[in-house]
LOKOL-799933 format. One record per residue: residue in one letter; x, y, z of N, C-alpha, C, O in turn. Coordinates in steps of 0.2 Angstrom, whole numbers, plus 5000, padded with zeros to 4 digits. Example, Ala and Ser with C-alpha at 12.3 -4.5 7.8 and 13.67 -1.06 7.14 Angstrom:
a506649725039506249785039506649845039507149835042 s506449895035506849955036506450005039506750065040 
***
This chain:
m496750485072496650555074497150605070497650575067 t496950665070497350715066498050715070498150715076 s498550705065499250705068499450765071499350815069 t499750755077500050815081500750805083500950745083 s501150855083501850845085501950835093501550855097 s502450795095502550785102502850845105502850855111 n503150895101503350955103502951015101503251055097 l502351015103501951065100502151135103502451145108 p502051185099502151255101501751275107501251245108 g501951325111501551345117500851365115500751395110 r500351345118499651355117499451425119499451435125 p499251465114499051535116498351525119497951485118 t498151585122497551585125497051605120497251615114 r496351605121495851615116495851695114495551705109 r496251735118496251805116497051825114497251875117 t497351785110498051795109498151845103497751895101 v498651825099499051875094498551905090498551965089 l498051875087497651905082497251965085497252025083 a496851945090496451995094496852055096496752115096 a497452035099497952085102498152135097498252195098 g498252115091498552155086498052205082498252245078 a497452185084496852215079496852295080496652325076 a497052315086496952395087497552435085497552495086 v498052405084498752435083498652485077498552455071 a498752545078498852595073498252595068498352615062 g497652575070497152565066497152515060496752515056 i497652465061497752415056497552345059497852335065 t497152305056497052245060497552195058497952205054 a497552135062497952085060497852055054498252015051 f497352065050497152045044497252085038497052075033 g497652145039497752195034497352255035496952255040 a497452305031497152365032496352355030496252305027 a495952405032495252395031495152395023495552425019 p494652365021494552355013494552425010494152465012 a494952435004494852495001494252494996494052444993 r493952554995493452564991493752574984494252614983 a493352544979493652554972493152594968492552584969 d493452624963492952654958492652604954492852554953 a492152624950491752574946492152544941492052484940 a492552584937492952554932493452494935493552444932 h493752514941494252464944493852404947494052344946 r493252414950492852364952492652314947492652254948 a492552334941492352294936492852244934492752184931 r493452264935494052214934494252184940494752144940 g493952194946494152164952494752194955495052164959 a494952254953495552284956495352344960494852374959 s495752354966495552404970495952474968496352464964 r495852524972496152584970496852594970497152624966 d497152554975497852554975498252504970498852494970 g497852484965498152444959498152364961498352334956 s497952344967497952274968497452244964496952274961 s497452174964496952134959496652074963496752024961 v496452094969496152044974495652004970495651944970 g495152034967494552004964494851964958494551904957 a495251984954495551954948495851884950495851834947 s496251894956496651834958496151784961496151724959 l495651804964495051754967494751724961494551664961 y494551764956494251744950494651684946494351644943 s495251694946495751644943495651574946495751524943 i495551574953495451514956494851484954494751424953 v494251524954493651494952493651464945493451414943 e494051504940494151474933494551414933494351364930 g495051404938495451344938495051284940495051234937 y494651294945494251244948493651224943493451164943 s493451274939492851254935493051224928492551224924 r493651214927493851184921493551114920493451084914 w493351084925493051014925492251024925491951054929 p491950984921491150994920490750964926490250974927 i491150914929490750884935491250884941491850884940 h491050884947491450874953491150824958491250834964 r490850774955490550724960491050674963491550654960 t490950664969491350614973491550554970491050514967 g492150534969492350474966492450464959492550414956 t492350524955492450534948493150544947493550574951 r493350534940494050554938494150634938494650654940 e493550664937493650744937493750764944494150814945 e493350734949493450754956494250744958494550784962 s494450684956495150674958495650724955496150744958 a495550744948495950794945495950854949496450894950 a495350874951495250944954495550934961495850994963 l495550884964495950874971496650884970496950914974 t496950854965497650864963497850934962498350964964 w497350974958497451044957497451084963497851124964 l496951074968496951104974497551094978497751144982 e497751034978498351014982498951054980499351084984 r499051064974499551104971499451184973499951214975 e498851204973498751274975498851284982499151334984 l498751234986498851244993499651244994499951284998 r500051204991500751204992501051264989501551284992 d500751284983501051354981501051404986501351454985 r500551404990500451454995500751435002500751475007 g501251385002501651375007501351325012501651305018 a500751295011500451245015500751175015500951155010 v500751145021500951075021500351035020499951035025 t500250995015499650955013499650885015500250855016 r499050855016498950785017498350765014497850805015 r498250705012497550675010497350625016497750585018 w496750635017496450585022495950545019495450575017 g495950485019495550435015494950415020495050405026 y494350405016493850375020493450325015493450345009 d493150275017492750235013491950255013491750285018 y491650245007491050265006490750225001491050194997 p490050215000489750174995489650224988489350274989 h489950204983489950244977489350214972489350154971 y489050264970488450254965488750254958488850314956 q488750194955489050194948488450184943488050144944 w488450234939487850234934487950254927488450284926 k487450234923487450254916486750264914486350214915 a486550314910485850324909485850364902486250404900 e485250344899485050384893484350384892483950334893 v484150444891483350464891483250494884483550544882 r482750464880482650494873481850514873481450474875 v481750574871481050594870480950594863481250644859 g480550554860480550544853481150514851481350464853 k481550544846482150524845482750574847483350564846 v482550614852483050664854483250644861482850634866 r483850644862484150634869484150694873484350744871 v483950684879483850734884484350724890484450664892 p484650774893485150764898484750734904484150754906 t485150694908484850664914485350654919485950644918 v485150644926485550624931485150594936484550614937 p485350534939484950494944484850534950485250574952 l484350514954484350524961484750474964484550414965 f485350494967485850444968485550394974485250414978 y485750324973485650274978484850254978484750204981 e484450284974483750264975483550204972483150164974 g483950174967483850114964484450084960484850124958 v484450024960485049994956484749944951484149924951 g485249914947484949864942484949894935485249944934 r484649854930484549874923483849894922483449844923 v483649944919483049964916483049984909483450024907 r482649954905482649974898481949974895481649924895 g481750034892481150034889480750094890481050144892 r480050094889479650154889479550174897479350124901 a479650234899479550254906478750264907478450304903 q478450224911477750224912477550274918477050304918 f478050284922477950334928478350394927478950394927 v477950454925478250514924477850564928477250574927 r478250604932477950654936478350714936478850724939 p478050774933478350834934478350864941477850854944 v478950884944478950914950479250984951479650994947 t478951024955479251084956479651084963479251064968 t480251094964480651084970480851154973480851204970 s480951144980481151204984481751194988481951244991 k482051134988482651114991483151084987482951054982 d483751084989484351054985484450984987484850944984 g484050954992484150884994483550864998483250915002 s483350804998482750785002482150825001481850845006 d482050844995481550894993480850854994480750794991 p480350884997479750844998479350824992479050774992 a479450864987479050854980479350794977479050744974 v480050794977480450734974480250674978480150614975 l480350674985480250614989479550584988479450524988 a479050634988478350614987478250574980477850524980 a478550604975478450574968478750504968478550454965 v479350494971479750434971479350384975479250324974 a479050404981478650354985478050334981477850274982 e477750384977477150364973477350314968476950264967 a477950324965478150274960478250204963478050154960 a478550204969478550134973477950104974477850044973 r477450144976476750114978476450084971476050034972 s476550114966476250094959476650034956476350014951 g477150014959477549964956477949984950478149934946 a478150044949478550064943479250034943479550024949 d479450024937480149994937480650054937481250044938 v480450114935480850174935480450234935479850234933 a480650284939480250344939480650404935481250414936 l480350434931480650494927480250554930479650564929 l480750604932480450664935480750724932481350744933 p480350754927480550824925480450874930479950884933 t481050904932481050954938481151024936481551044932 t480751064940480851134940481051164947480651154951 s481651194947481851214954481651284955481751334951 t481451294961481251364964481651374970481451414975 t482251344971482751344977482851424978482951434984 a483051464973483251524974482651574975482351594970 s482451584981481851634982482051704980482551734981 g481551724976481551794974481851794967481951854964 y482051744964482351744957481951694953481551654955 p481951694946481551654942481651584943482251564945 s481251534942481351464942481751444937481951474932 y482051384938482551354933482251284931482151244935 d482151284924481851214922482351174918482151134913 g483051184919483551144916483651084921483351064925 l484251044919484450994923484651014930485151054931 v484450974935484650994942484850934946484450874945 g485450934949485550874954485350884961485350944963 y485150834964484950834971485350794976485450734974 n485550824981485950784986485550724989484950724989 s485950674990485650614993486150574998486750574997 d485850555004486250525009486250445008485650415008 p486750415006486850345005486650305011486450245010 d486650325017486450285023485650285024485450255029 v485350325021484550335022484250285018484450275012 e483750245020483350195017483050225011482750275011 k483050185005482750204999482250164997482150115000 t481850184991481250144989481450084985481050044984 g482050094982482250034977482050054970482150014966 v481650104969481450124962481950174959482050224961 p482350144953482750194950482450254948481850254945 t482750314949482450374948482850424944483450434946 l482650444938483050494934482750564934482050564933 l483150614934482950684934483050704927483650694924 v482650744924482750774918482450844918482050864923 p482650894913482450964914481650964914481350934910 g481451014918480751024918480451044912479851034910 r480851084907480551104901480351054896480051064891 v480550994897480450934893479750904895479550854891 a479450924900478850884902478350884897478050824896 d478150934893477650934888477850884883477450854880 r478450884881478650844875478650764877478450724873 i478750754884478750684886477950664886477750604884 q477550714888476850694888476550684881476150644880 e476850714876476650704869476950644866476650604862 y477650634867477950584863478150524867478350474865 g478150534874478350474878479150484879479450524876 a479450444884480150444885480350364885480050324889 d480950354882481250294882481850294887482250344886 v481950244891482550244896482950184895482750134894 d483650204896484150144896484550164902484950204902 f484450124907484850144914485050084917484750034917 t485750094920486050044924486350074930486650124929 a486350044935486750074941486850014946486549964947 r487350024950487549984956487950024961488150074959 t487950004967488250034972488849984974488849924975 i489450014974490049984975490550014981490450074982 p490949974985491350004990491850044986492150024981 a492050104989492550154986492850194991492650184997 r493350234989493750274994493850344991493950344985 s493750394995493850464993494250494998494450465003 y494450554997494950595001494650665003494450694999 c494850685009494750755011495550775011495950735011 l495550845010496250875009496350925014495950965016 t496950915018497150955023497750995021498150975017 g497851055025498451095024498551135030498151165033 w499151135032499351175038499751245035500251235031 f499451305037499751365035500051395041499851395047 g500651425040501051465046501351415051501651445056 t501451355049501851315054502051245050501651225045 r502551225051502751155048502551095052502551045049 k502351115058502151055062501451075065501251135066 p500951025066500351035068500351065075500751055079 i499851105077499751125084499051105086498651085082 s498851115092498251085095497651135094497151115094 d497851205093497251255093497351295087497351365088 p497351275081497351315075496751355074496251335077 i496751405070496151425067495951375061496451355057 v495351355061495151315055494751345050494351385051 v494951335044494651365038494451305034494851265032 t493751295033493551235030493051245024492651295025 t493051205019492551215013492451155010492851115010 p491851145007491751085003492051084996492251144994 l492251024994492551024987492150994982492351004976 s491650954983491350914978490650944977490350974981 g490350924971489650944969489450914962489850874959 w488850934960488550894954488850914947489050874943 f488950974946489250994939489851044940490251024944 t489851094936490451134936490551174942491151184944 c490051194946490051224952490451284953490851284958 a490451324948490851384949490751434955491151444959 a490151454955489951494961489751454967489951474973 e489551394966489351344972489951324976489951334982 r490451304972491051284976491651324975492051344979 g491751344968492351384967492451444970493051464973 t491951484972492051544975492151534983492551574985 g491951484986492051464993492851444993493151454998 i493051404988493751374988494151434988494651444991 a494051484983494451544982494551584988495051604990 l493951594992493951634998494251595003494651635008 a494251535004494551495009495251495008495651505013 l495551485002496251495001496551565003497051565007 a496151615001496451685003496351695011496851725014 l495851675014495751685021496251645025496551665030 a496351585023496851545027497551575026497951575031 g497751595020498451625020498451685024498951705027 e497951725024497951795027497951785035498351815038 l497551735037497551725045498151695047498351705053 s498451655043499051625045499651665047500251645049 r499651735045500151775046500251785053500751805056 e499751775057499751795064499651725069499851725075 h499351675066499151615070499151555065498851565060 p499351495067499351445062498651425060498151435064 v498551405054497851395051497851315049498351295045 f497351285050497251215048496651225042496151235044 f496851205036496351205031496051135030496451085030 l495451125029495151065028494651065022494151105023 g494751035017494351035011493950965011494350915011 n493350965010492950905011492650875004492250915001 t492750815002492350784997491750755000491650755006 g491250724996490650694999490150735001489650715004 h490150804999489650855001489050834998488550835002 e488950814992488350804989488050734991487450714990 l488350694995488150634999488050655006488250615010 n487650705007487450725014488050735018488150715024 n488550775016489150795019489550735022489850735027 y489550685018489850615020490650625022490850595027 g491050665018491750675020491850705026492250685030 v491550765027491650805034491350765040491650765045 r490850725039490550685044491050635046491250615052 a491350605041491850545042492450575046492750545050 y492750635043493350665046493250685053493650665057 l492750715055492650745061492450685066492650685072 a492150625064492050575068492650535069492750505075 d493150525064493650475065494350505065494850475068 e494450565064495150595063495250665067495750675070 f494750705068494850775071494950765078494550745082 d495450795081495650795088495850865090496250865095 l495750915086495950985088495551025093494951005093 e495751075096495351115100495451185096495851225099 p495051205091495151255087495051325090494651335094 r495551375089495451445091494851475088494451505092 a494651455082494051475079493951435073494451405070 v493351425070493151385064492851425059492251455061 f493051435053492651475048492451425043492851395039 h491851405042491551365037491351405031490851445032 l491651405026491451445020491151395015491451355011 g490551395015490151345011489951365004490351395001 s489351345002489151354995488951434994488751464998 a489051454987488851514985489151574988488751624989 l489751574990490051624994490051694990490051744993 a490151684984490151744979489651734973489851764968 a489151704974488651694969488251754968488051794972 a488151774961487851834959487351824954487351774950 a486851874953486351864948486151934947486251984951 a485751944941485452014939484852014943484451974943 g484752074947484152084951483652114946483652124940 a483052134950482552164946482752234942482452244937 d483252264944483452324941483952314936484252354932 g484152244934484552224929485352224932485752204928 r485452244938486152254940486352184943486052154947 f486952164941487352104943487552114950487952164951 a487252074955487452084962487452024966487151974963 l487752024971487751964975487051944977486651984979 v486951874978486251854980486251844987486851844990 p485751844991485651844998485951775000485751724997 r486351765005486551705008486451705015486351755018 g486551645019486451645026487051635030487651615027 a487051655036487651655041487351635048486851655050 a487751595051487651585058488251585062488851565059 s488251595068488851595072488751575080488251575082 n489351555082489451545090490051585092490551575089 p489951635096489351655099488851685094489151705089 g488251695096487751725091487951795089488451835092 f487651825084487751885081487751945087488151985087 d487251935092487251995097487851995101487952055104 a488251945102488851945106489451955102489951955105 v489451975096490051985092489952055088489652065083 p490252105091490152175089490352175081490952155080 g489952205077490152225070490052165066490052175060 l489852105068489752045064489252055059489352045053 a488652075061488052075057488152135052487952115046 a488452185053488552245049489052225043488952235037 d489552195045490152175041489852125036490052125030 l489452075038489252025034488652045029488652025023 a488252095032487752125027488052165022487652175016 a488652185022488952225016489052175010489152205005 a488952115011489052065005488352025005488451965003 r487852045008487152015008487151945012486851905009 f487551935017487551875021487051895027487151945031 n486451865027485951875032485951825038486151765036 q485751845044485751795049485251735048484651755046 a485451675048485051615047484751585053485051605059 a484251555052483851525058484251465061484251455067 k484751435057485151375059485751375055485851415050 f486251335058486851335054486751295047486451245047 p487051335042486951305035487451255033488051255035 g487251205029487751155026488151125031487951095036 e488751115029489251085034489351115040489651085045 g489151175041489151215047488751185052488951185058 a488251145051487851115055488151055058488151035064 v488551025054488950965056489550985062489550955067 w489851045060490351075064490051095071490351075076 n489451125071489151145077488951085081488951095087 t488751035078488550975082489150945086489050925091 v489650945082490250915085490650955090490850935095 l490651015089491051065093490651095099490951105104 g489951095098489551125103489651205103489951235099 p489251235107489151305107489751345110489751405109 s490151315113490751355116491351365111491651415113 a491351335106491851345101491651405096491151395093 p492151455095491951505090491851475083492351445081 l491351485080491151455074490751505070490251535072 l490951515063490651565059490451515052490951495049 s489851505051489651465045489251505040488751545042 l489451505034489151545028489051495022489451455020 a488451505020488251465014487551495011487251535014 g487451475005486851495002486651454995486951404994 n486251484991486051454985485851504980485851564982 f485751484974485551534969485251504963485151434963 r485051534958484551504953484951444949484651394948 e485551454948485951394944486251344949486651304946 f486051344955486351304960486251224958485651204956 h486751184958486751114956486551104949486251054947 t486751154945486551144938487151154933487651174935 p487151124927487751134922487851214920488351224917 d487351254922487451324920487751364925487851424925 d488051334931488451374936489151374933489551344935 l489251424929489851444925490151504928489751554930 p490851514928491151574931490851644928490651684931 r490751644921490551704918489751714919489551774917 v489451664921488651674922488551694930488051734931 t488851664934488651664941489151704946488951704952 t489651734944490051774948490551814944490451814938 s490951854947491351904944491951924949491851914955 p492451954946493051974951492752024956492952024962 e492352064954492052114958491652084964491752104970 m491252034962490852004967491251964972491151964978 l491751934970492251894974492551944979492651924985 e492851994976493152044981492652074986492852084992 q492052084984491552114989491452064994491452075000 a491351994992491251944997491851935002491751925008 y492451934999493051925003493151975008493351965014 n493052035006493052095011492652085017492852095023 a492052055015491552045021491751985025491751995031 v491951935022492151875026492751895030492851865036 r493251925027493851945031493651985037493951975043 a493252035036493052075042492652035047492752045053 a492251995045491851945049492351905053492251895059 a492851875050493351835054493651875059493751855065 r493851945058494151985063493651995068493851995074 d493052005067492552015072492451955077492451965083 l492451895074492351835078492951825083492951815089 i493551835080494151825084494251875089494451855095 s494151935088494151985093493651985098493851995104 a493151955097492551945102492651885106492351875112 t493151835104493151775108493951765111494051715114 
***
């Protein structure tokens, strides 16, 4: 279980320091109300008083995005974890790694259309072994989800029924509603514990479907599943010793490719929020690997290690400051989802503050927030934020493409205000 001190600090009630300080002199416990910036300063992520909140957040996104992949169990993921550990310590956090066992999908693949190599990634765990030769089963699919997509699952099931030795799926993603489809390479989340068809399945960009139809595709693929170990990263802010009822700030750490807006923006906001909230109450930071494996890391941590009674939990998930050009050509935050316990109606100001950064009320808890909600139940204060965007789960999710200092500052101001709202209401 999560280590706790035998001499814990006195336990504050649920309406303690943070909420009490919120009304003093018009200044909240989380700092002054967000300053509005003129257009020139906003473009650089700087506010009117000369601060550079957005620029600082953007530097975290750039730091995280230096690695081209962030998949659980890879050397790149290990390097990123070490980098984040250093960032936490630089902010005064007491860090620890918590290990868990999981089945690692080890693979190597090459797909050639004619004589041209095309990018590919497998549907993890779907099949193992060696396949080499012409792909006989090719099905272009248009997807609408980032994992367990019905079109992908239907195609793989068809491949199994046909006796195919490999399935090749040119995929076009329509995950981001209201934005153009994406016909490049897309990774899809997969749960290693769910029964699979046994047919090795390779995903390739949808844009090569016509070329495959004309020239065919040759595959060289090998994969196996091996026992492995990965790590979640924890950090205590505002205390050298654990306490039983901290504020929890949690965010996923792993993903398919560069993950700038998908993961980097959430990590940047989580670091900033944890540091700010810890000025008034200890904060427990939890960063989770295994996200692309159906939230494997956070599920393991909450099942085997977590024993806290949190003051509140803030889940900062995917796409926290993801942005894109709208119909008017203006670069702006994309719509994302939010859910809370207690609900929006019971938390004054929550809906309006989140709407300022295009967080809309979701029908259910998104991403890892659903795991937290299941474990904690409705009585624990919980705010969960997550979304997607056109370049979600793709190699094109790069800092200069999918976010900016201005977008990060706008998102952080909203998240900080929403945190204030939830703590004050509970």
